[in-house]
ZAFIKE-612775 format. One line per 3 residues: their letters; for each residue y, x, z of N, C-alpha, C. Coordinates in steps of 0.2 Angstrom, whole numbers. Layout:
<dobas>
A) Y/X/Z/Y/X/Z/Y/X/Z | ...
</dobas>
This chain:
<dobas>
MQA) 281/0/1116/286/4/1120/290/6/1114 | 297/6/1117/302/10/1111/304/16/1115 | 304/21/1110/308/27/1113/315/27/1110
PQS) 317/32/1114/326/33/1112/326/34/1106 | 332/31/1103/333/32/1095/341/36/1097 | 340/41/1094/347/47/1094/351/44/1089
GRR) 358/43/1090/363/41/1085/364/33/1084 | 360/30/1086/361/23/1086/366/21/1089 | 372/16/1085/375/12/1091/375/6/1093
YQY) 378/5/1099/376/-1/1101/382/-7/1103 | 382/-13/1105/388/-16/1104/390/-15/1111 | 387/-15/1117/388/-17/1123/388/-9/1126
YDL) 387/-6/1125/384/2/1130/392/4/1130 | 396/6/1126/404/7/1129/407/3/1134 | 406/-4/1134/408/-7/1138/407/-7/1146
IMV) 400/-6/1146/395/-5/1153/398/1/1155 | 399/6/1150/401/14/1153/408/13/1156 | 412/9/1152/419/9/1156/419/5/1162
GFV) 415/-1/1163/414/-3/1169/411/3/1175 | 406/5/1173/405/10/1178/409/15/1181 | 413/18/1175/418/23/1177/424/19/1182
VVL) 426/14/1179/431/9/1183/428/10/1190 | 423/6/1191/420/6/1197/421/10/1203 | 418/17/1198/416/24/1202/424/24/1204
ICS) 429/26/1200/436/29/1202/438/25/1208 | 439/18/1207/442/13/1212/439/13/1219 | 432/13/1218/430/13/1225/430/21/1229
NLI) 431/26/1224/432/33/1228/439/33/1229 | 444/30/1226/452/32/1228/454/28/1232 | 453/21/1230/456/14/1234/452/14/1241
GPA) 445/13/1240/441/10/1245/442/16/1252 | 442/21/1252/441/26/1258/446/25/1262 | 454/24/1258/458/24/1263/458/18/1268
KVA) 454/13/1268/453/9/1274/447/7/1276 | 447/7/1283/440/6/1287/439/0/1290 | 435/-5/1286/435/-13/1287/430/-13/1293
LLS) 431/-20/1295/426/-23/1302/422/-28/1298 | 416/-28/1298/410/-32/1297/406/-36/1302 | 407/-42/1305/403/-44/1310/397/-48/1307
IPG) 392/-45/1309/385/-49/1308/381/-52/1313 | 379/-59/1311/377/-63/1316/371/-60/1320 | 370/-60/1327/364/-57/1330/366/-51/1332
FDQ) 372/-49/1331/375/-42/1334/381/-43/1338 | 381/-41/1344/388/-41/1347/393/-38/1346 | 393/-34/1342/400/-27/1341/399/-29/1334
PFS) 406/-31/1330/406/-29/1323/406/-21/1321 | 403/-20/1315/402/-14/1312/408/-12/1308 | 410/-5/1308/415/-2/1304/412/1/1297
FGA) 415/2/1293/412/5/1287/419/5/1282 | 418/10/1277/423/11/1273/425/6/1267 | 428/4/1267/429/-2/1262/428/-2/1255
GNL) 427/4/1253/425/5/1247/418/5/1245 | 416/5/1251/406/4/1251/406/-4/1248 | 411/-7/1249/410/-16/1248/408/-15/1240
FFP) 411/-9/1236/411/-11/1229/407/-5/1225 | 406/0/1228/403/6/1227/395/5/1225 | 391/0/1228/384/-1/1225/384/-3/1218
IGY) 391/-8/1215/390/-9/1209/389/-4/1204 | 393/2/1205/390/7/1201/383/9/1201 | 380/7/1205/372/8/1205/369/2/1202
IFA) 371/-2/1200/369/-8/1197/369/-8/1189 | 376/-4/1187/378/-3/1182/372/2/1178 | 372/9/1184/367/13/1182/360/11/1181
DIL) 358/6/1184/350/2/1183/349/-1/1177 | 356/-5/1175/355/-7/1169/356/-4/1163 | 360/3/1164/360/5/1159/353/10/1157
TEV) 349/12/1163/343/17/1162/337/11/1158 | 338/5/1162/333/1/1160/335/-1/1154 | 340/-3/1150/339/-5/1143/341/1/1138
YGY) 346/6/1139/347/11/1134/344/17/1136 | 340/19/1141/336/24/1143/340/28/1147 | 336/33/1149/338/38/1154/344/44/1151
ARA) 343/44/1145/348/51/1141/354/47/1139 | 355/39/1138/362/37/1137/365/36/1144 | 361/35/1151/363/34/1158/366/41/1159
RRV) 363/46/1157/366/53/1160/373/54/1157 | 373/52/1150/380/53/1147/385/49/1151 | 384/42/1154/388/39/1158/389/41/1164
IWA) 384/45/1167/385/49/1173/391/54/1173 | 388/58/1168/395/63/1167/401/61/1165 | 401/56/1161/409/53/1160/412/51/1166
GLF) 408/48/1172/411/46/1179/414/51/1180 | 408/57/1182/412/62/1185/417/66/1183 | 419/66/1176/425/70/1173/431/64/1175
GLI) 429/58/1174/434/53/1178/437/53/1184 | 431/56/1188/432/56/1195/437/63/1197 | 435/68/1194/439/74/1193/447/73/1192
FAT) 447/70/1186/453/69/1182/459/66/1188 | 455/61/1191/458/56/1195/460/59/1201 | 456/64/1204/458/68/1209/463/74/1208
VMS) 463/77/1203/468/80/1200/475/77/1199 | 475/71/1196/481/67/1196/484/65/1202 | 480/63/1207/481/61/1213/486/68/1217
AVV) 483/73/1217/484/80/1220/491/82/1215 | 492/82/1210/499/84/1208/503/78/1209 | 501/73/1208/508/67/1211/510/68/1216
IAL) 506/69/1224/507/70/1230/511/77/1229 | 509/83/1226/511/89/1227/519/89/1223 | 521/84/1218/526/84/1216/533/82/1221
PAD) 537/86/1221/544/85/1225/546/78/1223 | 547/74/1229/551/67/1230/557/68/1229 | 560/65/1224/568/65/1222/571/60/1229
PSE) 576/66/1233/579/63/1239/584/57/1237 | 587/57/1231/592/52/1230/589/45/1229 | 582/45/1229/578/37/1227/576/36/1235
PFN) 579/31/1237/577/29/1244/570/26/1245 | 569/23/1241/560/22/1241/557/26/1242 | 557/33/1239/553/38/1240/551/40/1248
SAL) 556/38/1252/556/40/1258/549/37/1261 | 548/31/1258/542/27/1262/536/29/1257 | 538/29/1250/531/31/1246/528/38/1248
QPA) 531/41/1247/529/49/1248/523/49/1254 | 525/47/1261/519/48/1265/513/42/1264 | 515/37/1261/511/33/1260/505/35/1253
LEL) 509/39/1250/504/41/1244/500/47/1248 | 501/52/1253/498/56/1255/494/53/1259 | 494/48/1263/490/44/1267/484/42/1264
VFG) 485/39/1258/479/35/1255/476/39/1250 | 480/44/1246/476/47/1241/475/56/1243 | 478/57/1249/477/63/1251/472/65/1255
NTY) 466/65/1251/458/66/1255/459/74/1255 | 454/76/1261/454/82/1262/448/84/1257 | 449/91/1256/444/94/1252/438/93/1253
RIV) 436/91/1259/427/91/1262/427/84/1258 | 432/79/1259/429/71/1257/429/72/1250 | 434/75/1246/432/75/1239/427/80/1236
LGS) 425/86/1240/418/89/1237/413/84/1240 | 412/82/1245/406/77/1246/406/71/1242 | 411/68/1241/410/63/1235/408/64/1229
MVA) 410/69/1226/407/72/1220/401/74/1220 | 399/78/1224/391/80/1225/387/75/1225 | 388/71/1230/384/65/1230/384/60/1227
YWA) 390/59/1223/388/55/1217/385/56/1212 | 386/63/1211/383/66/1205/374/66/1206 | 373/70/1211/365/70/1214/362/62/1215
GDF) 366/58/1217/364/51/1219/363/48/1214 | 367/47/1208/366/44/1203/359/47/1197 | 360/53/1197/353/56/1193/348/54/1197
VNS) 348/54/1203/341/52/1205/339/45/1205 | 345/41/1205/344/33/1204/340/33/1197 | 344/36/1192/342/35/1185/335/37/1184
YVM) 333/44/1185/328/46/1186/320/44/1188 | 323/39/1195/318/36/1198/316/29/1193 | 323/27/1191/322/21/1187/318/21/1181
AKM) 320/27/1176/316/28/1172/309/29/1171 | 306/34/1178/300/34/1179/296/28/1181 | 298/26/1185/295/20/1189/294/14/1183
KVW) 299/13/1176/298/10/1172/292/12/1167 | 290/19/1167/287/21/1162/279/20/1166 | 278/21/1173/273/20/1177/272/13/1177
SEG) 275/8/1177/273/0/1179/273/-3/1172 | 275/2/1166/273/-2/1160/278/-7/1159 | 284/-7/1162/289/-11/1161/290/-17/1165
RHL) 284/-19/1171/283/-24/1174/288/-23/1181 | 290/-28/1185/292/-29/1192/299/-25/1190 | 303/-28/1188/312/-25/1186/314/-23/1193
WMR) 314/-30/1198/315/-29/1205/314/-23/1208 | 307/-21/1208/302/-16/1211/308/-8/1209 | 309/-8/1203/312/-3/1200/320/-3/1202
TIG) 323/-8/1201/330/-8/1203/332/-5/1211 | 326/-9/1214/328/-9/1223/325/-1/1224 | 319/1/1221/316/7/1223/321/13/1222
STI) 323/13/1215/328/17/1213/334/18/1216 | 338/12/1219/344/11/1223/342/15/1229 | 335/14/1233/334/17/1239/334/25/1239
AGQ) 331/28/1233/331/34/1232/336/38/1229 | 342/34/1226/349/37/1225/355/36/1230 | 353/30/1233/359/30/1238/356/34/1245
GVD) 350/34/1246/348/38/1252/350/46/1251 | 349/50/1244/352/55/1243/359/56/1243 | 363/50/1242/371/50/1240/373/50/1248
SLI) 370/45/1253/372/45/1258/371/52/1263 | 365/55/1262/363/61/1266/367/67/1263 | 370/68/1258/375/72/1256/381/71/1258
FYP) 384/65/1256/392/64/1257/393/65/1264 | 392/62/1269/392/61/1276/393/67/1279 | 387/72/1279/388/77/1282/393/83/1280
IAF) 394/82/1271/399/87/1269/406/85/1272 | 407/78/1272/413/77/1273/416/77/1281 | 411/75/1284/412/74/1292/408/76/1296
AGI) 403/83/1295/399/85/1300/404/90/1304 | 403/90/1310/408/93/1314/414/90/1317 | 416/85/1311/422/82/1314/418/75/1319
WST) 416/71/1317/411/66/1319/406/70/1324 | 404/66/1329/398/66/1334/391/66/1329 | 386/68/1332/381/68/1327/378/61/1327
ESL) 379/58/1332/376/51/1335/380/46/1330 | 388/46/1329/391/44/1325/390/44/1317 | 389/51/1316/387/53/1309/381/50/1307
LMV) 374/49/1312/369/46/1308/370/38/1310 | 373/36/1314/376/28/1313/378/25/1307 | 383/29/1305/387/28/1299/382/29/1292
IAF) 379/35/1294/374/34/1286/369/30/1286 | 365/27/1294/361/23/1292/364/16/1290 | 369/14/1293/372/8/1291/376/8/1284
NFI) 378/12/1281/379/12/1274/374/12/1270 | 369/15/1272/363/16/1267/360/7/1267 | 359/4/1273/356/-2/1274/360/-6/1269
FKV) 367/-5/1271/372/-11/1267/372/-10/1259 | 371/-3/1257/370/-4/1249/366/-7/1246 | 358/-4/1250/353/-7/1246/353/-14/1248
SVE) 356/-17/1253/356/-25/1254/360/-28/1247 | 366/-25/1246/369/-27/1239/365/-27/1232 | 361/-21/1232/357/-21/1227/352/-26/1227
VLM) 348/-29/1233/344/-34/1233/347/-40/1233 | 353/-41/1234/357/-49/1233/359/-48/1226 | 360/-44/1224/362/-43/1216/356/-43/1211
TPV) 351/-43/1213/346/-43/1209/345/-49/1203 | 346/-56/1205/345/-62/1201/351/-60/1193 | 356/-57/1197/361/-55/1191/358/-50/1187
TYK) 357/-44/1190/353/-39/1186/348/-42/1181 | 345/-45/1181/339/-48/1177/341/-52/1173 | 347/-56/1174/351/-60/1169/355/-54/1164
VVG) 358/-50/1166/361/-44/1163/357/-41/1158 | 351/-40/1160/346/-34/1158/344/-37/1152 | 342/-45/1153/338/-49/1146/343/-49/1142
FLK) 349/-53/1144/355/-53/1139/355/-47/1134 | 357/-41/1137/358/-35/1133/351/-33/1128 | 345/-33/1132/339/-31/1128/339/-36/1121
ARE) 340/-44/1122/340/-48/1117/347/-46/1111 | 351/-45/1114/356/-44/1109/357/-37/1106 | 355/-32/1110/354/-25/1106/348/-24/1102
QVD) 343/-28/1104/337/-27/1102/335/-20/1105 | 335/-18/1110/332/-12/1113/329/-13/1120 | 323/-8/1120/321/-8/1127/317/-1/1127
VYD) 321/4/1131/319/12/1129/315/12/1135 | 309/16/1134/304/19/1138/305/26/1138 | 305/30/1142/307/37/1143/300/41/1143
TET) 299/38/1138/291/44/1139/291/51/1136 | 296/52/1133/296/59/1129/303/62/1130 | 307/60/1136/314/61/1137/314/69/1141
DFT) 320/73/1140/320/78/1143/326/75/1150 | 323/77/1155/326/73/1162/332/79/1164 | 332/84/1161/337/88/1164/344/85/1164
PFR) 347/86/1170/355/82/1170/360/87/1165 | 359/93/1163/363/97/1162/364/97/1153 | 364/91/1150/366/90/1144/369/82/1143
LRD) 372/83/1137/376/76/1136/374/73/1129 | 370/76/1125/367/75/1120/361/68/1121 | 360/63/1118/354/60/1118/347/63/1118
</dobas>
């Protein structure tokens, strides 16, 4: 078993961090603007869901890979980087929307309402998104790291799916009530929570073979396989 090595440089760690942050920001800024329909065989009615949910689970796959290969401490840094990136993107969206549009530019008459519609999320959606992301990803990485120690590194599929169930469960149970309680009916709220949770976990299950290949590649190339036996699991730090 390999304990975390503070200060060591890795070839692919930064690239995975960038990929994680990009997926997070894009799925939170672009996806929520569109509600899509998904037809499932065996069901008479199609299911509606936020289009961002199609890509948001990829962030959990990145988090699983980071925790499995590099350990909880380095995954923690990436989660904070994602939160800071999300905060900046949210502030930038608000500033751009708030700036007065130049009336002499004809294109602004169509652009300004479009920007407000797509990026002008309410404070409840923004707050729910940030809190749910932060809590869900830390739960995901914590469960992943603990299960690796308990299982002595066996059954990667069980750890990735189990941690995603925990993390996505926390994420869904936080985001939707904060964002939509009192706006949607209780029945609709519970249906959306259940469907999105099942959908996100299903993506994790389907992507398991890819996760295995990426984890195997990184462990071989980086010569690292961290077990968090002595890790401080507090989320409130950035150092390894």
